[in-house]
C-alpha positions, -999 to +999 in steps of 0.1 A: +000+000+000+012+035-008+018+058+022+014+095+015+044+118+021+025+136+049+015+104+066+029+098+100+023+102+137+007+135+138+008+173+130+044+177+142+057+154+116+035+168+089+049+202+097+084+190+093+076+173+060+059+204+045+086+228+056+105+225+024+077+224-001+067+261-003+100+276+007+123+265+035+126+284+068+159+302+076+187+278+075+205+267+106+234+289+098+212+320+094+226+324+059+202+301+040+202+264+034+230+245+052+257+238+027+279+207+030+311+216+049+343+207+030+363+182+050+391+158+046+385+121+042+400+116+077+374+138+094+343+119+081+334+082+080+335+065+046+305+073+024+282+044+015+298+024-012+275-006-015+301-029+001+307-036+038+317-065+061+321-088+031+287-079+017+281-063-017+246-053-028+254-065-063+257-101-051+220-101-041+207-092-075+185-120-089+177-112-125+193-134-152+224-120-168+208-118-203+175-123-221+182-159-230+176-180-198+182-217-195+172-243-169+197-250-142+188-286-134+168-316-145+144-325-117+132-358-130+123-378-161+096-403-167+091-431-193+116-438-221+140-409-220+177-410-229+203-384-217+179-360-200+209-338-188+217-330-224+189-303-221+213-284-199+242-285-224+237-265-256+255-284-283+263-313-260+240-339-274+202-344-275+176-358-252+154-384-269+119-392-259+104-424-272+069-437-270+054-467-288+021-465-306-007-472-282-029-503-281-065-494-285-083-496-251-114-518-248-147-502-257-182-506-245-206-524-269-227-502-292-258-490-275-242-486-240-256-455-222-244-435-192-263-415-166-250-394-137-263-380-104-257-345-118-241-329-148-225-295-151-241-271-175-225-267-209-206-237-220-186-225-251-150-219-258-136-187-274-143-202-308-180-205-299-179-243-300-203-258-274-187-278-247-208-304-229-200-322-197-227-349-196-222-386-186-221-399-222-186-383-225-173-410-201-180-438-226-175-421-260-139-433-265-126-397-267-104-389-237-106-352-247-142-350-235-154-356-200-183-359-175-183-332-148-207-333-118-226-301-110-218-299-073-186-288-055-176-307-025-210-324-022-210-362-023-217-388-034-214-383-072-225-413-092-220-424-127-240-454-139-231-472-172-257-496-187-247-520-215-273-536-239-261-570-230-239-586-203-202-579-206-174-598-187-153-574-168-119-582-151-121-547-138-125-511-151-102-482-157-109-446-148-093-419-169-098-384-154-084-349-157-056-337-135-078-310-121-106-334-110-092-367-100-116-389-080-096-398-049-121-420-031-147-441-049-163-475-051-172-496-082-204-516-079-218-541-105-254-552-109-261-589-105-297-587-118-313-581-085-289-559-064-257-539-066-225-557-054-193-539-045-165-551-069-138-527-057-131-498-034-104-472-040-091-446-015-063-420-017-061-422-055-040-395-072-036-412-106-052-396-137-054-431-152-064-456-125-068-493-133-093-510-109-090-548-111-118-569-096-110-599-073-125-621-100-142-613-134-178-602-132-205-606-159-229-577-157-250-552-177-245-523-153-216-506-135-219-479-110-191-457-098-198-438-066-173-410-059-170-398-022-138-377-025-120-356-052-087-338-053-088-302-040-082-275-066-085-238-066-120-242-081-130-266-053-137-303-052-155-318-082-156-351-100-142-353-135-142-386-155-130-385-191-134-422-198-144-454-181-128-484-200-145-518-197-112-535-187-079-531-169-057-507-189-023-501-173-010-467-181+021-464-202+042-436-188+044-408-213+081-399-217+089-366-203+115-344-187+110-319-159+135-290-157+140-262-132+149-226-141+160-220-105+135-192-098+103-178-114+110-164-149+087-149-174+086-147-212+085-169-243+097-205-239+118-218-268+124-255-275+149-266-302+140-300-317+169-317-335+147-343-353+116-364-349+101-396-363+076-393-391+040-385-384+044-353-364+047-366-328+034-341-304+048-325-273+029-310-245+044-284-222+032-279-187+044-249-166+043-241-129+057-217-104+058-245-078+065-282-080+034-289-059+010-277-085+027-291-116+010-323-127+004-333-163-010-298-168+002-263-159-007-247-127-025-220-147-029-210-184-047-181-198-069-206-218-082-217-184-098-183-182-113-185-217-126-220-225-097-243-219-086-248-255-052-262-245-066-284-217-039-272-193-008-275-216+008-259-246+011-281-277+035-285-306+037-310-334+073-317-342+083-321-379+107-349-388+134-324-398+132-308-364+124-271-356+131-243-332+097-235-317+091-204-297+059-203-277+053-166-284+017-163-293-017-176-280-038-196-304-041-227-326-011-236-347-026-261-371-058-263-392-075-234-375-086-254-344-057-278-335-024-278-316-031-249-292-005-230-273-009-202-248+022-180-255+040-162-227+043-179-193+055-171-159+069-202-142+099-219-125+093-255-136+087-268-171+077-304-180+081-315-217+061-346-225+058-366-257+020-366-259-008-351-278-044-342-273-068-366-289-085-336-305-052-327-323-051-359-344-039-361-371-020-328-369-001-343-339+000-378-325+009-391-290+037-415-300+070-417-319+104-402-312+114-367-305+150-354-300+153-322-280+184-302-283+179-272-259+153-255-238+154-218-230+133-187-224+132-153-240+129-132-208+104-103-213+104-086-179+127-058-169+163-071-170+175-059-136+212-065-138+236-047-114+243-019-139+206-011-142+199-005-106+197+033-099+188+026-063+201-001-040+200-012-003+225-030+020+224-037+057+241-057+084+212-082+082+216-106+054+180-117+054+168-082+049+191-077+020+179-109+004+142-099+008+149-064-007+164-079-039+138-107-041+111-079-041+131-060-068+132-091-089+095-099-084+087-064-096+110-068-126+090-098-137+058-078-139+074-047-156+066-056-192+050-045-224+012-047-227+005-072-255-028-086-267-017-122-265-002-120-230-029-102-209-058-115-190-083-128-216-113-116-197-119-084-217-086-068-206-070-061-240-070-024-247-058-005-278-049+024-256-024+002-237-012-021-265+026-018-270+031+004-239+053-004-209+031-013-179+032-028-144+012-060-145-001-074-113+015-109-117+040-127-138+016-156-147-017-140-139-038-119-141-013-100-163-034-068-162-023-035-146-044-028-115-040+006-099-042-008-063-012-030-071+007+001-083+004+015-048+032-008-039+048-020-072+052+015-086+070+027-055+093-004-057+100+006-094+109+042-085+134+030-059+151+005-082+146+013-119+132+048-124+141+047-161+110+024-164+087+049-145+067+052-177+053+018-167+034+035-139+025+067-158+011+047-187-013+029-164-023+059-143-029+080-174-049+053-192-072+047-163-079+085-159-086+086-197-113+060-191-129+079-162-166+075-160-189+105-165-198+104-128-162+107-118-154+071-109-120+058-122-117+022-132-092-001-114-079-018-145-087-025-182-103-058-173-139-063-185-135-033-207-127-009-178-159-018-160-148-039-130-166-021-101-142-016-072-149+008-044-113+015-031-091+015-062-100+051-074-086+063-040-054+044-048-053+062-082-051+095-063-023+083-039-004+066-068-006+098-088+009+118-059+036+092-053+045+093-090+049+131-088+070+128-057+095+106-074+094+122-109+082+158-107+062+152-139+044+186-141+027+177-174+010+147-159-001+167-129-017+195-149-033+171-175-050+148-149-057+173-122-093+177-135-099+139-132-087+141-096-111+169-088-140+151-105-133+119-085-130+136-051-157+163-056-183+142-075-181+105-071-169+100-036-193+126-022-221+106-039-212+077-016-208+097+016-234+094+044-248+118+070-219+110+094-194+122+068-181+087+061-179+067+029-207+042+030-205+013+005-240+006-006-250+042-013-255+053-050-258+017-062-224+005-048-236-025-028-221-048-055-188-031-057-157-050-046-123-041-033-088-054-035-099-089-022-136-087-033-146-088+004-183-088+013-180-056+032-207-029+032-216+003+051-190+023+070-156+006+066-125+018+083-102+008+054-122+027+028-124+058+050-088+058+062-078+054+025-101+084+018-082+105+043-049+095+028-061+103-007-076+137+003-043+147+020-023+135-011-047+155-033-043+186-012-005+183-014-008+180-052-032+210-054-009+231-033+020+223-056+000+234-086-011+265-068-048+255-064-049+267-028-087+267-024-089+230-035-060+222-011-077+239+018-110+222+011-096+187+008-074+192+038-105+202+058-125+173+045-096+149+054-097+162+090-135+158+091-134+123+078-106+114+103-127+128+132-157+108+120-136+076+119-125+081+154-161+089+165-178+060+148-153+033+141-130+031+171-137+001+193-126+011+228-132-024+242-107-039+217-084-008+215-086-010+177-106+003+148-136-018+137-136-033+102-172-022+098-196-001+119-223-027+115-226-065+115-201-089+130-174-074+152-139-078+137-108-056+133-088-056+100-052-051+093-059-028+064-081-002+082-060-001+114-027+002+096-038+029+072-056+048+100-021+051+115-001+059+084-027+084+072-026+103+105-061+094+116-049+077+148-031+097+174+000+080+190-021+064+218-046+049+195-018+038+171+000+019+199-032+003+210-042-008+175-008-023+168-009-041+201-043-056+191-029-068+158+000-083+177-023-102+200-047-114+174-031-118+140+005-131+144+012-162+124+045-180+116+041-167+080+031-131+087+002-112+102-033-121+091-054-094+075-084-101+098-085-109+135-113-135+132-132-155+106-166-137+105-160-123+070-151-158+056-137-191+068-100-189+076-097-151+071-077-150+103-052-174+087-048-154+055-018-131+049-017-105+022+017-088+018-003-060+001-020-050+034+010-060+055+030-032+039+011-003+056+013-022+089+051-024+085+052+014+078+029+019+108+052-001+131+084+017+119+068+051+123+053+043+157+087+035+172+084-003+168+112-010+143+121-044+158+084-054+156+084-044+119+116-064+112+101-094+130+070-092+108+091-088+077+111-119+086+080-140+093+062-129+061+091-126+036+112-153+053+084-177+048+081-170+011+118-170+006+122-204+023+093-221+004+089-230-033+094-212-056+117-191-034+129-155-041+096-140-053+067-126-034+033-144-033+000-129-040-014-143-008-006-169+019-033-191+033-038-216+062-006-234+072+015-211+050+002-225+017-006-205-014-039-190-006-057-201-038-036-232-045-024-235-081-043-203-092-022-182-068+003-159-084+037-166-068+053-134-082+030-105-075+041-068-076+016-058-049+035-079-024+069-061-028+063-037+001+093-050+020+115-030-005+100+005+001+096-003+038+133-010+042+144+020+020+120+046+032+115+034+068+145+013+081+171+033+061+146+062+064+149+082+032+120+095+011+109+125-010+087+152+005+081+173-025+076+165-062+107+155-081+126+150-048+133+188-046+130+182-008+136+150+010+137+136+045+160+111+062+145+096+093+161+063+102+143+036+122+171+013+130+158-008+159+186-032+167+199-034+131+236-025+133+241-006+101+224+002+067+232+021+036+215+027+003+210+050-027+177+065-038+174+077-074+160+112-079+156+134-110+186+155-097+209+126-091+213+100-064+206+106-027+229+084-008+224+075+029+245+054+053+241+050+091+258+031+119+239+021+151+265+007+175+243+008+205+243+027+238+226+056+221+254+064+197+245+069+161+262+082+129+243+093+098+260+101+065+240+118+037+251+129+002+223+149-014+222+159-051+223+195-063+189+212-066+175+196-034+173+204+003+163+181+031+157+174+068+174+147+089+159+134+121+183+112+140+174+090+170+188+103+203+192+087+237+161+084+260+150+114+281+173+119+310+205+108+293+228+136+283+241+136+247+256+159+221+250+160+184+275+172+158+265+182+122+294+182+097+319+185+126+301+214+144+280+212+175+243+211+167+231+202+202+253+209+232+235+186+257+207+210+268+198+232+238+202+237+201+235+251+190+223+259+155+191+276+144+163+252+136+175+222+154+149+208+178+140+177+197+108+159+187+096+125+200+130+110+206+148+126+176+168+156+169+155+173+137+180+192+116+161+210+087+172+226+055+203+207+047+216+216+012+232+195-015+265+177-009+279+156+019+265+158+055+274+138+086+255+138+118+269+121+149+251+114+182+274+111+212+259+099+245+276+112+276+306+090+284+306+075+249+338+078+229 
């Protein structure tokens, strides 16, 4: 979540931040802005160099060295495969997959029928072809069709097959889809008067499961009763593609599973050296985790639009071989055969000699295929050490690793908007095609959402500001699609119509954040009218008599939010977000000289904040309610943003954070709700998206060690579990991906650890558009040292500090020309004497300021109006040498 530049612990801090926007106060020398004092190298500690104590920030960078990325290991192979490791050695031989022609499975006699307890309703694919799921598909001899029951998690599901005359069965074989395998079922046969159980199966996970009977049975009817199915992101449902009247042992399809070492994104390329005649097919399955890689991908865009590829990408290999790049979505043969999905985000890739039944004769499932190499054309931002304009390094190796893992996650989603690559659910847009954007995820949804930008854009500005157009393109495009009533869409999905209640507020905050980092005056002036229309037209239309946003007014009862939560009425999160957006809008208006707007929005922000405290504070819990009505619960999002937006005073802030500590702490982060009244297991779900403002709230409320602990639980969990490195969309019960295979395991909205460490632990951030003014307020906790560089339009702002303990502290800042700033260093607790020196001169003599403007505030000494160049501040407790 984005945190506004004037968010903090109260009016004192806001006054400090605003001091440099409209003209600084007299400088501490009395002669203007404090200039850096020339000094010899011996007088000042070494400036941050990006290397210390054997650590070098460059060693943590995770992006590949070039656009062509190759797998790093072979995980396993199945079936008849020779020299699987050759895939890792370009020019070092070939991997050969061999599969004999299949023996035709037994078929039911003509006139056999099938009936089921329920049947899922038909639908159509993108090509308009009707797809049916009725029971007859289980006996039609086509494994590409299937029966689906019409209930999710409701049992039993029954399939009854009736033959026109008695058949002798040694057993049966169930062929199912990998996303609906019956795990527990019985097979009954009809003896003419009653059903007899012929076999019972439990714990099945095989797509093709032979079920032999104890002895052959002669019968006219077979009943399969399913009492358990595999769990998928869509729920538990029964899927049976075929029931063969006999025992058919599966022949393992030859395949190789390779690992690219971490999530990558782009166009997979496979070089085939040769193949047998008849166009043997290969199927490619992709997954970000091993757990959700089966004979199909964890997710494909065709899953969202009719399932043409049935979970894999297909290619028919010519006998002369070919170099195939999976670079477009669609059919590759005959107009409706051999489907591939194009771009993929994945870590693991399985290549199998196989073909869909529907692809015959263009591709067949047997023969020989020789694979020379496998690679990927990487399409994300290539974040090599020489591209990082900003960096971070600290004494804590875990924090360093998480910072660069977040940077890499964000690089994966910084990409060109392309028709074939984006969410197929009406998200393609001619006004975005070909432009650089920030997608939400590497594998899905692959559409730019403005709420995601509240985190991912800030991560981008702090690492690769040369790509800041990726944020501007999205913000401008959404404003260009503003509705007549002032509402701004959250994304291009569904033709810019997806109704979200909170995301227009994020558009305001993201716009201000963009300006803080870039100073793009043209953007500000062009889209200022859209901002005014949103805040003075649409949001007032959903404001109630208490002065609070009220979801349900003006036809908004069906609107969602970042998690499509069933919330309505007065919600703390929406209203705290409103305060944040109003203050951000006021700052933007002030910068453009629209003082009346700035004053009006500032006054409204105060009024909404007062109403939140009057109507949504739960004194008994010591935290803000999620909703003023209905079940009592307290949410991470509302409580955290109430603190960062300045709604909560320090007492309420401390109380709310204590409540979250007591009710939401998990081994894998802090849950976003303190109970399960909004949905089952809500108190076990962690969103890094809503964890970011809580991290900021903890740092800025003097709880740095608590923030670091939360970082290590949240990001440490993701770093230690497959796929490693990248940041998950959400974490569910027991630390699992919260929507199983559907979960995006590389999601830009989860990269808040990076701005939290740079802006709050290191402590540096802009306070006026274009970084013309800045602030450095370290929150070190028990971290021994940190250093970093922030890119600005004027050049880098470099910061380094040492925190040796006992109240001593050294801060080193090198600021670019054209900027001024404020530093606020931590000082010993009240009652302990100390002195502070600024550039070798006394700034605090132990009892009072020795330079103009220096003052104590909430455990810090503030030194305003520092000019460009090198500055060093040292805190010396009494008796410390």
